C-alpha positions as CSV (number, residue, x, y, z in Angstrom):
1,M,24.2,-6.6,26.9
2,S,26.7,-8.8,25.1
3,V,27.9,-8.0,21.5
4,N,26.0,-10.6,19.8
5,G,22.7,-9.3,21.5
6,F,23.7,-5.8,20.4
7,F,24.1,-6.5,16.8
8,W,21.0,-8.9,16.8
9,G,19.2,-6.0,18.3
10,V,20.4,-3.7,15.5
11,G,19.3,-6.0,13.0
12,Q,16.0,-6.6,14.3
13,S,15.3,-2.8,14.4
14,F,16.4,-2.7,10.5
15,H,14.0,-5.8,9.9
16,D,11.1,-4.2,11.8
17,A,11.6,-0.6,10.1
18,G,11.6,-2.5,6.7
19,L,8.2,-4.1,7.6
20,V,6.9,-0.6,8.5
21,M,7.9,0.7,5.4
22,G,6.6,-2.0,3.4
23,R,3.1,-1.6,4.9
24,S,3.6,2.4,4.5
25,F,4.0,1.8,0.7
26,R,0.8,-0.2,0.5
27,V,-0.9,2.8,1.7
28,L,0.7,4.9,-0.9
29,K,-0.1,2.1,-3.5
30,R,-3.9,2.3,-2.6
31,D,-4.0,6.1,-2.5
32,P,-1.3,7.2,-4.6
33,Q,-3.1,10.7,-5.1
34,I,-1.6,11.8,-1.5
35,L,1.6,12.0,-3.0
36,I,0.6,15.5,-4.4
37,Y,1.5,17.1,-0.8
38,P,5.2,17.3,-1.6
39,Y,4.8,19.1,-5.0
40,L,2.2,21.5,-3.3
41,A,4.6,22.2,-0.8
42,I,7.5,23.0,-3.5
43,I,5.0,25.1,-5.4
44,F,3.9,27.0,-2.3
45,I,7.6,27.7,-1.4
46,L,8.4,29.0,-5.0
47,L,5.1,31.1,-5.1
48,T,5.6,32.8,-1.7
49,Y,9.5,32.9,-1.3
50,P,10.0,36.1,-3.1
51,I,7.1,38.0,-1.4
52,V,8.0,36.7,2.3
53,G,11.9,37.0,1.4
54,R,11.5,40.8,0.3
55,F,9.3,41.5,3.5
56,V,11.9,39.9,5.9
57,F,14.8,41.7,4.4
58,S,13.2,44.9,4.3
59,M,12.4,44.6,7.8
60,W,15.9,43.4,8.4
61,Y,17.3,46.8,7.3
62,K,14.7,48.8,9.4
63,V,15.6,47.1,12.6
64,Q,18.1,49.0,14.9
65,Y,20.8,46.5,16.1
66,P,23.3,46.4,18.8
67,Q,26.6,48.3,18.1
68,V,28.6,44.9,17.8
69,V,26.4,43.4,15.3
70,S,26.3,46.7,13.4
71,Q,30.1,46.8,13.4
72,V,30.3,43.2,12.1
73,T,28.0,44.0,9.5
74,K,29.8,47.0,8.2
75,D,33.1,45.1,8.2
76,T,31.6,41.9,6.2
77,P,31.8,42.5,2.3
78,H,28.4,43.4,1.2
79,Q,27.9,40.4,-1.4
80,L,29.1,37.8,1.3
81,L,26.5,39.3,3.6
82,V,23.8,38.9,0.9
83,H,24.7,35.5,-0.1
84,F,24.9,34.4,3.7
85,G,21.4,35.9,4.6
86,L,19.8,34.3,1.3
87,V,21.1,31.0,2.1
88,T,20.0,31.1,5.9
89,F,16.4,32.4,5.0
90,S,16.0,29.8,2.3
91,V,17.0,26.8,4.5
92,F,14.8,28.3,7.4
93,Y,11.9,28.9,5.2
94,T,12.1,25.6,3.5
95,I,12.0,23.6,6.7
96,F,9.3,25.8,8.1
97,V,6.9,25.4,5.2
98,T,7.7,21.8,5.0
99,A,6.5,21.3,8.5
100,Y,3.0,22.2,7.5
101,F,2.8,19.8,4.6
102,I,4.4,17.1,7.0
103,S,1.4,17.6,9.3
104,A,-1.0,17.2,6.4
105,M,0.4,14.2,5.1
106,S,0.4,12.6,8.4
107,S,-3.2,13.5,8.9
108,V,-4.3,12.2,5.6
109,V,-2.2,8.7,6.2
110,L,-3.6,8.5,9.8
111,A,-7.2,8.7,8.4
112,K,-6.5,6.0,5.7
113,L,-5.1,3.8,8.3
114,E,-8.2,4.2,10.5
115,D,-10.2,3.4,7.5
116,R,-11.9,6.9,7.5
117,K,-13.0,8.0,4.2
118,V,-11.6,11.6,3.9
119,P,-10.8,13.6,0.6
120,T,-7.2,14.2,-0.6
121,S,-7.9,17.8,0.6
122,Y,-8.3,16.7,4.1
123,G,-4.7,17.5,4.9
124,L,-5.2,21.1,3.8
125,R,-8.1,21.6,6.1
126,I,-5.8,20.4,9.0
127,I,-3.3,23.0,8.2
128,F,-6.0,25.6,8.3
129,S,-7.8,24.4,11.3
130,R,-4.8,23.7,13.3
131,F,-2.6,26.5,11.7
132,F,-1.2,28.1,15.1
133,R,-0.6,24.5,16.7
134,I,1.4,23.6,14.1
135,T,3.5,26.9,13.6
136,K,4.3,26.7,17.5
137,F,5.7,23.3,17.0
138,A,7.4,24.2,13.9
139,L,9.3,26.9,15.3
140,L,10.2,25.0,18.6
141,A,11.4,21.9,16.4
142,I,15.1,22.8,17.2
143,F,14.2,22.1,21.0
144,F,12.7,18.5,20.4
145,F,15.8,17.0,21.3
146,P,16.5,18.6,24.8
147,L,12.7,18.2,25.5
148,G,12.9,14.4,24.7
149,I,15.6,14.1,27.3
150,A,13.5,15.9,30.0
151,A,10.6,13.6,29.1
152,Q,12.9,10.8,29.6
153,R,14.9,12.1,32.6
154,K,14.1,9.1,34.7
155,K,15.8,6.7,32.5
156,F,19.3,8.2,33.1
157,R,19.3,6.3,36.3
158,S,20.9,3.4,34.3
159,L,23.5,3.3,31.4
160,R,21.0,1.5,29.3
161,G,18.3,3.7,30.1
162,A,20.4,6.8,29.3
163,F,21.3,5.1,25.8
164,E,17.8,4.5,24.9
165,A,16.6,8.2,26.2
166,I,19.2,9.9,24.2
167,S,18.7,7.6,20.9
168,S,14.9,8.1,21.2
169,S,15.3,11.9,21.7
170,F,17.4,12.0,18.6
171,S,14.8,10.3,16.6
172,L,12.2,12.8,17.4
173,S,11.2,15.4,14.7
174,M,8.4,17.1,13.1
175,S,7.3,13.8,11.5
176,Q,7.4,11.7,14.6
177,L,5.3,14.2,16.3
178,A,3.1,15.1,13.5
179,P,0.3,12.4,14.4
180,A,0.2,13.6,17.9
181,I,0.2,17.2,16.7
182,V,-2.8,16.9,14.4
183,T,-5.0,14.7,16.7
184,G,-4.2,16.2,20.1
185,Q,-4.6,19.3,22.0
186,K,-1.9,19.2,24.7
187,G,1.2,21.7,25.0
188,V,4.6,21.0,23.4
189,F,6.3,19.3,26.2
190,N,3.2,16.9,27.1
191,T,2.8,16.2,23.5
192,V,6.7,15.3,23.3
193,C,6.0,13.1,26.5
194,D,3.0,11.3,24.9
195,A,4.7,10.6,21.6
196,V,7.8,9.1,23.6
197,E,5.4,6.8,25.6
198,T,3.4,5.9,22.6
199,L,6.4,4.8,20.5
200,G,7.9,2.8,23.5
201,T,10.3,0.3,22.2
202,A,9.3,1.6,18.5
203,W,11.9,4.4,18.8
204,R,14.5,2.0,17.5
205,Q,12.6,1.6,14.2
206,S,12.0,5.3,14.4
207,L,15.5,6.1,14.6
208,V,16.3,3.7,11.8
209,I,13.8,5.7,9.3
210,R,15.2,9.1,10.5
211,I,18.8,7.8,10.0
212,G,17.6,6.4,6.4
213,T,15.9,9.6,5.8
214,F,18.8,11.6,6.3
215,V,21.0,9.3,3.9
216,A,18.4,9.7,1.2
217,I,18.6,13.4,1.5
218,L,22.6,13.2,1.3
219,L,22.5,10.9,-1.5
220,L,19.7,12.5,-3.7
221,G,20.8,15.9,-2.5
222,S,24.3,15.4,-4.1
223,I,22.6,15.5,-7.4
224,S,21.8,19.1,-6.6
225,F,25.3,20.1,-7.7
226,L,24.9,18.7,-11.2
227,P,23.2,21.9,-12.3
228,K,26.6,23.8,-11.8
229,L,27.8,22.0,-15.1
230,I,25.6,24.3,-16.7
231,E,28.2,27.0,-16.1
232,L,30.5,25.2,-18.5
233,Y,27.8,25.5,-21.3
234,W,25.7,28.8,-20.3
235,F,25.6,31.3,-23.2
236,D,26.4,34.2,-21.2
237,D,29.6,34.0,-18.7
238,H,28.4,37.0,-16.5
239,S,25.2,35.1,-15.4
240,A,26.2,31.4,-15.8
241,Q,27.4,31.2,-11.9
242,V,24.0,32.7,-10.7
243,V,21.9,30.5,-12.9
244,G,23.8,27.3,-11.8
245,W,23.6,28.2,-8.3
246,V,20.0,29.1,-8.5
247,L,19.2,25.6,-10.1
248,T,21.4,24.0,-7.3
249,A,19.3,25.4,-4.8
250,L,16.2,24.5,-6.3
251,V,17.0,20.8,-6.8
252,G,18.3,20.7,-3.3
253,A,15.3,22.2,-1.7
254,S,13.0,20.2,-3.9
255,T,14.8,16.9,-2.8
256,Y,14.7,17.8,1.0
257,V,10.9,18.5,0.8
258,I,9.8,15.4,-1.2
259,I,11.8,13.2,1.2
260,R,10.7,14.7,4.4
261,I,7.0,14.8,3.6
262,V,7.1,11.1,2.1
263,G,9.3,9.9,5.1
264,A,6.1,11.3,7.3
265,V,4.1,8.4,5.9
266,F,6.4,5.9,7.5
267,T,6.6,7.7,10.7
268,T,3.0,8.0,11.1
269,T,2.5,4.4,10.0
270,L,4.9,3.5,12.9
271,Y,3.2,5.9,15.5
272,F,-0.3,4.4,14.6
273,E,0.8,0.8,15.2
274,A,2.7,1.7,18.3
275,K,-0.5,3.4,19.6
276,N,-2.5,0.3,18.7
277,R,-0.3,-1.9,20.5
278,R,-0.3,0.6,23.7
279,T,-4.0,0.7,23.7
280,K,-4.5,-3.2,23.6
281,T,-2.1,-3.6,26.6
């Protein structure tokens, strides 16, 4: 492929991704009430985090660990260990819960694109009816990239095929797989294979959408450090740092949840259109 051809392909991918996003915004404009899902996710996380967190940390102290782990734990300052545990659990729990509401949003958008009349609460019904299936994919999300590589292993016979396989596997996430998760019954690997085959060359637009999502999270997430300014004006110097970090975590997590769930609208629209094209051919 020539340099001009490469840049033309990149530009075309951005153009096609923009068209998909435009059609997705029309779905949101026609049914704006589905935007309730990101806020439901935030409310759910805020309400359940203290309960789940207390249970997890109580179990943590009851489990017997290997001697090496116990020694490292003893040598680590207690405050640092607590902060590390809270941050790690907060990140994992936020990502894990978000996966359910991504699936809910995807199921509602898919129904709207198929001109099915469903209530706004349809996504919540999908969460309950497919709870264990969604849980399985949410727990295995970290393996989507190697599974995508394995699903496209035949492409590695050529340099271009290897590049496409790696790029399309990188674009795989819960948002890309959600339409197949909420409609299919296949296992994890077969679902990944179906998603890769369905998207076909649309992986380019999918990759653009995922990169755009990451950029949006980084840009909007940067404002999560603004609450730290409260430390300068907080009435109690002893609690100012804690309050600043708590607000920073809340703003950062909320930004991530909103962008990821709204991003599912774009990926679901892309999946729906790619599946229709594949069916017609």
